[in-house]
C-alpha positions as CSV (number, residue, x, y, z in Angstrom):
1,M,-4.7,-16.9,-15.9
2,T,-4.3,-19.0,-19.0
3,D,-1.4,-20.5,-20.8
4,A,-0.2,-18.6,-23.8
5,P,-1.5,-20.2,-27.0
6,R,1.1,-21.9,-29.2
7,P,1.7,-20.6,-32.7
8,G,-1.0,-21.7,-35.1
9,G,-3.8,-21.2,-32.6
10,R,-3.6,-24.6,-31.0
11,G,-3.1,-23.6,-27.4
12,T,-5.1,-25.1,-24.5
13,A,-6.6,-23.2,-21.6
14,H,-5.2,-23.9,-18.2
15,I,-7.3,-22.8,-15.2
16,P,-5.2,-22.2,-12.0
17,G,-5.7,-24.9,-9.4
18,T,-6.8,-27.5,-11.9
19,R,-4.8,-30.3,-13.5
20,P,-3.8,-29.7,-17.1
21,P,-5.4,-32.1,-19.6
22,E,-3.4,-35.2,-20.4
23,H,-2.1,-35.9,-23.9
24,T,-4.6,-38.2,-25.6
25,G,-2.6,-39.0,-28.7
26,A,-4.8,-36.9,-31.0
27,T,-2.9,-35.5,-34.0
28,P,-2.8,-31.8,-34.5
29,G,-5.5,-30.4,-36.7
30,H,-8.1,-33.2,-36.1
31,G,-10.2,-31.5,-33.5
32,G,-9.4,-33.6,-30.4
33,T,-10.3,-36.9,-29.0
34,A,-13.9,-36.3,-28.1
35,R,-14.9,-35.3,-31.6
36,H,-13.1,-38.4,-32.9
37,R,-15.1,-40.7,-30.6
38,A,-18.3,-39.0,-31.5
39,A,-17.7,-39.3,-35.2
40,A,-16.6,-42.9,-35.0
41,G,-19.6,-44.2,-33.2
42,P,-20.3,-46.0,-29.9
43,G,-18.4,-49.2,-30.8
44,A,-15.2,-47.6,-31.8
45,A,-12.0,-48.3,-29.8
46,P,-10.2,-45.4,-28.0
47,S,-7.6,-43.6,-29.9
48,G,-4.1,-45.1,-29.4
49,S,-5.2,-48.7,-28.6
50,R,-4.7,-51.4,-31.1
51,T,-6.6,-54.7,-31.3
52,P,-6.0,-57.6,-33.7
53,Q,-8.1,-57.6,-36.8
54,G,-11.2,-59.6,-36.5
55,T,-11.2,-59.8,-32.7
56,G,-12.4,-57.6,-29.9
57,T,-10.0,-58.7,-27.2
58,P,-6.1,-58.6,-27.2
59,Q,-4.4,-62.0,-27.6
60,R,-2.5,-63.6,-24.7
61,T,1.0,-64.8,-25.3
62,R,1.6,-68.4,-24.3
63,T,4.5,-69.0,-21.9
64,V,6.2,-72.3,-21.2
65,P,5.7,-73.5,-17.6
66,G,8.7,-73.1,-15.4
67,W,8.9,-76.7,-14.4
68,L,9.5,-77.7,-18.0
69,W,12.8,-75.8,-18.0
70,S,14.0,-77.8,-15.0
71,L,13.5,-81.2,-16.6
72,P,16.7,-81.2,-18.8
73,P,19.1,-80.4,-15.9
74,V,17.3,-82.8,-13.6
75,A,17.4,-85.6,-16.2
76,A,21.1,-85.0,-16.8
77,L,21.8,-85.0,-13.0
78,A,19.8,-88.2,-12.6
79,L,21.7,-89.9,-15.4
80,V,25.2,-88.8,-14.4
81,F,25.0,-88.9,-10.6
82,L,21.8,-90.3,-9.1
83,Y,21.7,-93.5,-11.2
84,P,25.3,-94.6,-10.3
85,L,24.6,-93.7,-6.6
86,A,21.4,-95.7,-6.7
87,L,23.4,-98.7,-8.1
88,V,25.8,-98.4,-5.1
89,V,23.0,-98.3,-2.6
90,Q,21.3,-101.3,-4.3
91,Q,24.6,-103.3,-4.3
92,S,25.0,-102.7,-0.6
93,F,21.6,-104.3,0.1
94,S,22.2,-107.1,-2.4
95,P,25.2,-109.2,-1.4
96,E,26.7,-111.3,-4.2
97,N,27.0,-114.4,-2.0
98,G,23.3,-114.2,-1.0
99,G,21.8,-113.6,2.4
100,G,19.6,-110.9,3.8
101,A,19.5,-107.3,2.8
102,F,21.3,-106.1,5.9
103,D,23.8,-108.9,6.1
104,A,26.5,-106.9,4.4
105,Y,26.0,-104.0,6.8
106,A,26.1,-106.2,9.8
107,S,29.3,-107.9,8.6
108,V,31.0,-104.6,7.9
109,F,30.0,-103.0,11.1
110,R,31.3,-105.9,13.1
111,S,34.7,-105.8,11.4
112,H,37.6,-104.2,13.2
113,S,39.0,-102.7,10.0
114,F,35.8,-100.6,9.5
115,R,35.7,-99.3,13.1
116,E,39.4,-98.4,12.9
117,A,39.0,-96.7,9.5
118,L,36.0,-94.7,10.8
119,G,37.9,-93.5,13.9
120,T,40.9,-92.6,11.8
121,T,38.8,-90.7,9.3
122,V,37.0,-88.7,12.0
123,W,40.0,-87.7,14.0
124,L,42.1,-86.8,10.9
125,A,39.2,-84.7,9.4
126,A,38.6,-82.9,12.7
127,G,42.3,-82.3,13.4
128,A,42.9,-81.0,9.9
129,T,39.8,-78.7,10.1
130,V,41.0,-77.2,13.4
131,G,44.6,-76.8,12.0
132,C,43.3,-75.2,8.8
133,L,41.0,-72.8,10.8
134,V,43.8,-71.6,13.1
135,L,46.5,-71.4,10.4
136,G,44.2,-69.9,7.8
137,F,42.9,-67.2,10.2
138,V,46.4,-66.1,11.2
139,L,47.7,-66.1,7.6
140,A,44.6,-64.2,6.4
141,L,45.1,-61.6,9.1
142,I,48.7,-61.0,8.1
143,I,47.8,-60.7,4.4
144,A,44.8,-58.4,5.0
145,F,46.0,-56.1,7.8
146,V,49.8,-56.2,7.9
147,P,51.3,-54.2,5.0
148,F,54.3,-55.9,3.4
149,P,55.6,-56.0,-0.2
150,G,53.9,-58.6,-2.3
151,A,50.7,-59.0,-0.3
152,K,48.5,-58.7,-3.4
153,A,50.7,-61.3,-5.2
154,V,50.3,-63.7,-2.3
155,S,46.6,-63.2,-2.2
156,K,46.3,-64.0,-5.9
157,F,48.6,-67.0,-5.5
158,I,46.0,-68.5,-3.1
159,D,43.5,-68.5,-5.9
160,V,46.0,-70.4,-8.1
161,F,46.8,-72.8,-5.2
162,L,43.1,-73.8,-5.0
163,S,43.4,-75.3,-8.5
164,F,46.4,-77.6,-7.5
165,P,45.6,-81.4,-7.2
166,S,46.1,-82.8,-3.7
167,F,48.7,-85.3,-4.8
168,L,51.0,-82.5,-6.0
169,I,51.2,-81.0,-2.5
170,T,51.9,-84.5,-1.1
171,L,54.7,-85.1,-3.6
172,A,56.2,-81.7,-2.6
173,L,56.2,-82.8,1.0
174,L,57.8,-86.1,0.0
175,F,60.6,-84.2,-1.7
176,I,61.2,-82.3,1.6
177,Y,60.5,-84.8,4.4
178,G,60.6,-88.1,2.6
179,T,63.1,-90.9,3.4
180,V,65.4,-89.6,0.6
181,G,64.1,-86.1,0.8
182,M,66.0,-82.8,1.2
183,A,65.7,-82.7,5.0
184,N,67.1,-86.2,5.6
185,G,69.8,-85.6,3.0
186,L,70.9,-82.4,4.7
187,W,70.9,-84.2,8.1
188,T,73.1,-87.0,6.8
189,D,75.5,-84.5,5.2
190,V,75.9,-82.5,8.4
191,S,75.9,-85.4,10.9
192,G,77.5,-88.1,8.8
193,S,74.8,-90.6,9.9
194,A,73.5,-93.1,7.4
195,E,69.8,-92.3,7.9
196,G,68.0,-89.1,8.6
197,P,65.5,-88.6,11.5
198,F,62.5,-87.5,9.4
199,H,60.1,-90.4,8.9
200,F,56.8,-89.0,10.1
201,L,55.4,-88.5,6.7
202,T,54.2,-92.1,6.5
203,T,52.4,-91.8,9.8
204,P,49.0,-90.3,10.6
205,W,50.9,-87.1,11.6
206,G,52.3,-86.8,8.1
207,V,48.8,-87.2,6.6
208,L,47.6,-84.5,9.0
209,L,50.4,-82.2,7.9
210,A,49.6,-82.8,4.2
211,E,45.9,-82.1,4.7
212,I,46.5,-78.9,6.6
213,T,49.0,-77.7,4.0
214,Y,46.6,-78.4,1.2
215,F,43.3,-77.3,2.7
216,T,44.3,-74.1,4.5
217,P,43.8,-71.9,1.4
218,F,40.1,-73.1,1.3
219,V,39.7,-71.3,4.6
220,M,41.8,-68.3,3.7
221,R,39.8,-67.5,0.6
222,P,36.5,-66.7,2.3
223,L,38.3,-65.0,5.1
224,L,40.1,-62.6,2.8
225,A,36.8,-61.8,1.1
226,A,35.2,-61.1,4.5
227,F,38.1,-58.9,5.6
228,S,37.9,-56.9,2.4
229,Q,34.3,-55.9,3.4
230,L,35.3,-55.0,7.0
231,D,34.8,-51.3,7.8
232,T,38.3,-50.0,8.7
233,A,36.8,-47.2,10.7
234,Q,35.9,-49.7,13.4
235,L,39.6,-50.6,13.6
236,E,40.7,-47.0,13.7
237,V,38.2,-46.2,16.5
238,A,39.2,-49.2,18.6
239,S,42.9,-48.3,18.1
240,S,42.3,-44.7,19.0
241,L,40.6,-45.8,22.2
242,G,43.7,-47.7,23.3
243,A,42.7,-51.2,22.4
244,K,45.7,-53.6,21.8
245,P,45.9,-55.6,18.5
246,A,44.9,-58.8,20.3
247,R,41.8,-57.2,21.7
248,I,40.9,-55.7,18.3
249,V,41.2,-59.1,16.7
250,R,39.1,-60.7,19.4
251,R,36.4,-58.1,19.7
252,V,36.1,-56.5,16.2
253,I,37.6,-58.8,13.5
254,L,36.7,-62.3,14.8
255,P,32.9,-61.7,15.1
256,E,32.9,-60.4,11.5
257,A,34.9,-63.5,10.4
258,L,32.7,-66.1,12.0
259,P,30.5,-66.8,9.0
260,A,33.5,-67.1,6.7
261,L,35.2,-69.4,9.3
262,A,32.1,-71.6,9.4
263,A,31.9,-71.8,5.6
264,G,35.6,-72.6,5.2
265,G,35.7,-75.0,8.1
266,S,32.7,-77.0,7.0
267,L,34.1,-77.3,3.5
268,V,37.4,-78.5,4.8
269,L,35.7,-81.0,7.1
270,V,33.7,-82.6,4.3
271,M,36.6,-82.7,1.9
272,C,38.9,-84.3,4.5
273,L,36.3,-87.0,5.2
274,N,36.4,-87.9,1.5
275,E,40.2,-87.4,0.8
276,F,41.9,-90.2,-0.9
277,G,44.9,-88.9,-2.9
278,I,46.8,-87.5,0.1
279,V,46.6,-90.7,2.1
280,L,47.6,-92.8,-0.9
281,F,50.5,-90.7,-2.0
282,T,52.1,-90.3,1.4
283,G,52.5,-94.1,1.5
284,A,51.1,-94.3,5.0
285,K,50.3,-98.0,5.0
286,D,49.1,-98.0,8.6
287,V,46.6,-95.2,7.9
288,T,43.3,-96.5,6.7
289,T,40.5,-94.1,6.1
290,L,37.0,-94.8,4.8
291,P,37.9,-93.9,1.2
292,M,41.0,-96.1,1.5
293,L,38.8,-98.9,2.9
294,V,36.5,-98.6,-0.1
295,Y,39.5,-98.9,-2.4
296,G,40.9,-101.9,-0.6
297,K,37.5,-103.8,-0.5
298,A,36.7,-103.1,-4.1
299,I,40.1,-103.3,-5.9
300,L,42.3,-105.5,-3.7
301,E,39.7,-107.9,-2.2
302,S,37.0,-107.7,-4.9
303,D,34.3,-107.5,-2.1
304,Y,32.0,-105.1,-3.9
305,S,29.1,-105.4,-1.4
306,A,31.4,-104.4,1.5
307,A,32.9,-101.6,-0.5
308,C,29.4,-100.3,-1.3
309,V,28.4,-100.4,2.4
310,V,31.4,-98.4,3.4
311,A,30.7,-95.9,0.5
312,V,27.1,-95.5,1.7
313,V,28.3,-94.8,5.2
314,N,30.8,-92.3,4.0
315,I,28.2,-90.5,1.9
316,A,25.7,-90.5,4.8
317,I,28.3,-88.9,7.1
318,S,29.2,-86.2,4.5
319,V,25.5,-85.4,3.7
320,G,24.7,-85.3,7.4
321,L,27.5,-82.9,8.2
322,F,26.5,-80.7,5.2
323,G,22.9,-80.6,6.5
324,L,24.1,-79.7,10.0
325,Y,26.2,-76.9,8.6
326,R,23.2,-75.5,6.7
327,V,21.1,-75.5,9.9
328,V,23.8,-73.8,12.0
329,G,24.6,-71.4,9.2
330,K,21.0,-70.2,9.0
331,R,20.7,-69.7,12.8
332,A,24.0,-67.8,12.8
333,G,23.0,-65.7,9.9
334,A,25.9,-67.0,7.7
C-alpha cells in the first residue's frame, strides 16, 4: 500500500513496515538530494550544511574561562573584608610595646577581665538561643496552626521586624522597664513609693530579655516557611486517629521543624556572640561581653594589641560554630 501522491506529482512511495524517508532539505522540483550530490561532485558539502568561505571546518567560538569571572568579586572581597581582617590578625601578633609574637595573647588570656567576658558571652548567647528556640517555636505554631483574625498580618510584621536595629528594641524596653519607665511610673502612682521595683534591665537578665525579644523572629521566619510546606493531611490523619495536640506536635510537626530550628538557632547563636548594641544601650555596666571588651580595650584604654587579640578570639569562636553547624546540618539533612 502506498501513500497517495500529492498534487503536482511529487508524492513519495511508502512501503508498509519500513521507515518513511526523512526530509533532506531538498527544494521541490530539483530532483532530490542524491542527484544534487552526484551533480555537485565528490567534494561537495551535504545540502543544508554551511561552512565559512575559504575553510573546510566550522569555526569554534572562544569562551572566557570560568575562573576569570570569579576574579572581580574575589578581589573586591579581599579589599573590603580580608585585608582589614589580615591587619587585625597582624596587629594581634605585633604588640606596640615590643615583645614576642604571642605575648599579647598570653597577657590577654591571663587577665581576669577576658575570662569573665568570655564566660558572660557564652552563657548569654546560649541562654538567648534556647529562649528564642522555645518562644519562636510556640509563636510560630500559634500563627501557623491556630486560626485567629490578623494571623497573616502578624506573619508579615515578622518580616518587617527583622529589619529593625537592635538598639531600637532596647530603647523600647527601656521605656517600659527602665528606671523612669512606664512600669516603674505605674507602680509609684499606685503604691505611692518613691521608687519602682523594676531595675533588672541593667543586669545580665535584662540583656538576656532584650536579646530574646530581638532575635526570636530570626527563629520564627524559617519555622513559618517550614510549616507552610507541611502536608496537612498528616495532621488530619493523626487527629482522626485520636492523637492529642501535644502528641501531634511532638510526633508530626517537630520532626519536620528540626532543620528550620537548627538553622534559626545557629544564626541566633552566632549573632548573640557578636552582639554589641543591646549590651551598650541597656546600660548594663557590670555586663562585659567579648565585643564590649574589644570596645573598652581599643577606645577607652587605647590598647589596640589586646583589642585585636580579643577580636581574633571572637572571630575564631564564630567561625568554629558556623563550621560545626554546617557539619551537623549535612548529617541531619538540613
